[in-house]
Structure formats: structure tokens, C-alpha cells
C-alpha positions in Angstrom: -10.9 -19.2 8.6 -10.8 -15.7 10.0 -7.0 -15.4 10.0 -6.9 -11.8 11.1 -9.6 -11.9 13.7 -8.4 -9.8 16.6 -5.2 -8.8 14.9 -4.3 -5.1 14.7 -3.3 -3.4 11.5 -1.7 0.1 11.4 -2.3 1.5 7.9 -1.1 4.8 6.7 -3.2 6.6 4.1 -6.2 4.3 4.8 -9.0 6.8 4.3 -9.5 5.8 0.7 -8.2 3.8 -2.3 -5.8 0.9 -1.8 -5.2 1.6 1.9 -9.0 1.4 2.5 -9.3 -1.7 0.4 -6.6 -3.4 2.5 -8.4 -2.3 5.7 -11.8 -3.6 4.5 -10.4 -7.0 3.5 -8.9 -7.4 7.0 -12.1 -6.1 8.6 -14.0 -9.0 7.0 -12.0 -11.2 9.3 -12.8 -9.1 12.4 -9.4 -7.3 12.5 -8.7 -4.0 14.4 -7.7 -1.2 12.0 -5.9 2.0 12.9 -6.7 4.4 10.0 -3.8 6.8 10.1 -4.2 9.6 7.6 -4.5 13.4 7.2 -8.0 13.7 5.9 -10.4 14.6 8.7 -12.6 16.9 6.7 -14.2 16.2 3.3 -12.0 17.2 0.4 -13.7 18.6 -2.8 -11.7 16.3 -5.1 -11.0 13.3 -2.9 -13.6 10.9 -1.5 -13.4 9.8 2.1 -12.0 10.8 5.5 -10.6 8.8 8.4 -14.1 8.9 9.9 -16.0 7.6 6.8 -13.3 4.9 6.4 -13.8 3.9 10.1 -17.5 3.6 9.4 -16.8 1.3 6.5 -14.4 -0.8 8.5 -17.0 -1.3 11.3 -19.7 -2.1 8.7 -17.4 -4.8 7.3 -17.0 -6.5 10.6 -13.8 -4.9 12.0 -12.9 -2.5 14.8 -11.7 0.9 13.8 -9.5 3.7 15.3 -9.4 6.8 13.1 -6.2 8.8 13.8 -5.2 12.1 12.3 -1.6 11.6 11.3 0.8 13.3 8.9 3.5 10.7 8.5 6.1 13.5 7.9 5.6 14.6 11.5 7.6 12.4 14.0 5.5 13.5 17.0 2.2 12.6 15.2 3.5 9.2 14.1 4.6 8.4 17.7 1.3 9.5 19.0 -0.7 7.5 16.4 1.3 4.3 17.2 0.8 4.9 20.9 -2.9 5.4 20.5 -3.2 2.2 18.5 -1.4 0.2 21.1 -3.4 1.8 23.9 -6.7 1.0 22.1 -5.9 -2.5 20.8 -3.0 -3.8 22.9 -0.4 -4.1 20.2 0.3 -4.1 16.5 0.5 -7.2 14.3 0.7 -5.6 10.8 2.2 -2.3 9.6 1.1 -1.1 6.1 3.0 1.7 4.5 0.5 2.9 1.9 0.6 6.7 2.1 2.3 8.1 -0.9 2.7 11.3 -3.0 3.2 11.5 -6.7 4.4 13.9 -9.4 5.3 12.5 -12.8 7.5 15.4 -13.7 11.1 15.8 -15.0 13.8 17.6 -13.1 12.9 21.1 -14.4 9.2 20.7 -13.8 9.6 19.4 -10.2 9.8 22.2 -7.7 11.7 21.4 -4.5 8.6 21.7 -2.4 7.1 18.8 -4.3 10.4 16.9 -4.2 10.5 17.3 -0.4 6.8 16.2 -0.2 7.5 12.9 -2.1 10.6 12.1 -0.2 9.1 13.1 3.1 6.0 10.9 2.7 7.2 8.0 0.5 10.7 7.3 1.7 11.1 9.1 5.1 7.5 8.5 6.2 7.7 4.8 5.3 11.0 4.4 7.3 9.6 6.3 10.3 6.2 4.6 10.5 8.1 1.2 10.3 10.6 2.3 12.9 8.0 3.1 15.5 5.8 0.1 14.8 8.7 -2.4 14.9 9.1 -2.5 18.8 5.4 -3.6 18.9 5.7 -6.0 15.9 8.5 -7.9 17.5 6.0 -8.9 20.3 3.4 -10.2 17.8 2.7 -13.8 16.8 3.0 -13.3 13.0 4.2 -9.8 12.4 4.3 -8.2 8.9 5.4 -4.9 7.5 4.1 -4.2 4.0 5.2 -1.4 1.7 3.1 -0.4 -1.3 6.1 0.0 -3.5 7.6 -1.5 -6.7 10.2 -4.0 -7.5 13.7 -2.6 -7.7 14.0 -2.7 -11.4 17.0 -0.4 -12.0 16.2 0.7 -15.5 16.8 4.2 -16.8 13.3 4.3 -18.3 11.7 4.5 -14.9 13.9 7.6 -14.0 14.2 9.6 -17.2 10.7 11.3 -17.1 10.2 11.4 -13.3 13.5 11.0 -11.4 12.1 12.5 -8.2 9.1 10.3 -7.9 11.1 7.2 -8.8 13.7 8.0 -6.1 10.9 8.4 -3.6 9.1 5.1 -4.5 12.4 3.1 -4.8 13.3 4.5 -1.4 10.3 2.7 0.0 11.5 -0.5 -1.7 15.0 -0.1 -0.4 13.4 0.0 3.1 12.1 -3.5 2.3 15.5 -4.6 1.2 17.2 -3.3 4.3 14.5 -3.9 7.0 13.8 -7.5 5.8 17.4 -8.4 6.4 17.6 -6.4 9.7 14.4 -8.0 11.1 14.8 -11.6 9.8 16.1 -13.0 13.0 13.3 -11.3 15.0 10.7 -13.0 12.8 9.2 -9.8 11.4 8.4 -10.1 7.7 9.0 -7.1 5.5 7.6 -7.2 1.9 6.5 -5.0 -1.0 3.3 -5.2 -3.0 2.8 -3.5 -6.4 -0.1 -3.7 -8.9 0.5 -5.0 -12.5 -2.1 -2.5 -13.8 -3.2 1.0 -12.9 -5.6 0.9 -10.0 -8.8 3.0 -10.0 -7.9 5.5 -7.3 -8.2 9.3 -7.0 -4.5 9.6 -8.0 -5.2 7.8 -11.3 -8.5 9.7 -11.9 -7.2 13.2 -11.0 -3.6 13.1 -11.9 -2.8 10.4 -14.5 -5.5 10.0 -17.0 -9.0 10.8 -15.9 -12.0 8.6 -16.8 -10.3 6.8 -19.7 -7.5 5.6 -17.4 -9.9 4.7 -14.7 -11.8 2.4 -17.1 -8.5 0.8 -18.1 -7.7 0.0 -14.5 -8.5 -2.7 -11.9 -10.3 -1.9 -8.7 -8.5 -1.4 -5.4 -9.9 -4.7 -4.1 -7.2 -6.7 -6.0 -4.6 -5.1 -3.8 -6.7 -5.7 -0.7 -6.9 -9.4 -1.6 -3.2 -9.6 -2.4 -2.2 -7.9 0.8 -4.3 -10.4 2.7 -2.5 -13.3 1.1 0.8 -11.8 2.4 -0.5 -11.3 5.9 -1.6 -14.9 6.1 1.9 -16.2 5.3 4.3 -17.2 8.1 6.4 -14.2 8.8 9.6 -16.2 9.3 9.2 -17.9 5.9 8.0 -15.1 3.6 10.1 -11.9 3.8 12.1 -9.7 1.5 9.7 -10.3 -1.4 8.7 -7.8 -4.1 5.2 -9.1 -5.1 3.0 -8.2 -8.1 -0.7 -8.4 -7.2 -2.1 -10.8 -9.8 1.0 -13.1 -9.8 0.7 -13.5 -6.0 -3.0 -14.2 -6.2 -2.6 -16.7 -9.0 -0.1 -18.6 -7.0 -2.6 -18.7 -4.1 -5.3 -20.2 -6.4 -7.2 -17.2 -7.8 -8.1 -17.7 -11.5 -10.9 -15.1 -12.1 -9.2 -11.7 -12.5 -12.0 -10.2 -14.6 -13.9 -9.4 -11.4 -11.4 -6.8 -10.6 -11.7 -4.9 -13.9 -13.5 -1.5 -13.9 -14.5 -2.0 -17.5 -13.9 -5.4 -19.2 -14.4 -3.8 -22.7 -11.3 -1.6 -22.2 -7.7 -3.1 -22.4 -5.9 -3.0 -19.0 -3.2 -0.4 -18.7 0.2 -1.4 -17.2 1.4 0.4 -14.1 4.8 2.0 -13.8 7.7 0.0 -12.6 6.5 -3.5 -13.6 9.6 -5.2 -15.0 9.5 -6.0 -18.7 10.2 -9.7 -18.0 7.5 -10.1 -15.4 4.9 -12.3 -17.2 1.2 -11.9 -16.3 -0.8 -14.9 -15.2 -2.4 -17.0 -18.0 -5.3 -15.3 -19.7 -4.3 -11.8 -18.5 -3.4 -9.2 -21.2 -2.0 -5.8 -20.3 -1.2 -3.0 -22.6 2.5 -2.1 -22.2 3.6 1.4 -21.2 4.4 3.7 -24.1 
């Protein structure tokens, strides 16, 4: 079944990485994808623009609308949502993927970087959701998805990177609040987080270079997991904080090796995965140090 055929997804930060993987999985069904991101010109360290992403979406079988959008700017968000509705007639799924990261303690985090993370992660997620919601309430099976972690309130997630954790947990608190707010309207609001590091530019450039990339899974696991969420009835599946492989295992997936960048290297755990969250059978992940 092509569950998302003709459905419209508004995805922030969809020019590369996880956002693009989610877009491409939906495109295989024939979905319409609004690629809302800042990158219009090629970046020396980051692969992909909204236009190259649009080409990939079309090649995968979907319709694409590349939209330049800084989600910190209210006018740009409103304009991007309006363009999407004008082009495709509505919005069925809102994906809050855009994010900024700095794994620094309080003294190493300058306030400009703090404001960037809060502006994109927490405020941007709230604002993109806010302006998509009036359109989502008119959809048949509406979903909002945050790429954010379970709310595991342990000091270890804060002690080395308080600012980043505040910003990411802010996204997750949007899930907690909006899922309750929109339950009667039938709009699902959920979170999705990877058990392992994912081979994206952020991991390669900021977290560990080639060694960390080889210990990661590919973005496709997040694209497949997001698709599972979008195919669930919005009135029945909401307010959930999902881990990618656990969700896929529950949906029948058994082969997780196909998502590994290098099967000879042990998988590295991502931040924020609760200690008591058990991986699917046969999956081994190196714990965070």
C-alpha cells in the first residue's frame, strides 16, 4: 500500500540527513514534500541544498517544494506554511527535524550559541507546529513528529551540556503538551529518537569524525521508523516517545544490520537513551562513557 500517496509533509531541515531520509521514504509512496530549510547554496562542509533534496524526492517518486526557511523567523515560517498549502492544498504531517547542537558546558557555551539552540530546537519546533496545526486539524490522519528524545530526567544528560539538553528536552516538552492539547482534535504528536548515533554531518563534523560515522547507523532507519508512525491512526497513537529500532521491531522488522554503516564496528549509543531501554533481540550497542 502507498499509505502516504498524495499526502503532504512539511519537514524542517530536510535538505540532508535524517530530514531528507524521512522525506525520501514518504516520497516512495508518492507523497508531497515541503523541504523547509536554510541551505539554498552549496556549503563547503555540508552536503545538500533544498534544491538537491527536491531533485532526490522527485526521483524517488514524490512531489517536492523547496522553500528557504529559517525557523527562527516567524514571517518565514508563516510564508513557508502558506506556500505549502497553496501548492499542495493542505498539510497532513509536520516534521520538526531542524536542530542545532553544541555539547559544551556552561562556561564553554557562549550566549549566541545558547540562543541559536533554543531558537531552533525549542522555539522553532513550537512555532512550526503552531502554524501547521490549523491545517493539520483539517487532515484525515494528521501527525506532528519531533526528532527529540525521551524525557529521561537524569543529571548525566545535563552535566556536560546543559544548554543543548535544555533545547532538546524543550522539543520533547512540546510533545508532552501539544499531544494533550490536540488529542480531542485527533492530531497525533509524537517524538522519535535513535538508539545509536546516526551517520549525519553533525556526527561526522562535530562529534567524532570518521570513527563515529562507522559506529553509526544510516539515516534510513529514522526514515523507516518515522513512516511507521505516520501510518498509525492519529487518534490512537499520540504522546509517545519512540526509539527507532524498538518501534521498527514492534512493526515486524528483524534485520537491523542493513542500517549499519560498518558491521565490523560496534554500534555507538546516542545521547538521551534511557539506561533501562532494552534494545531489540540481537542488537548490541556500546554504552555511552
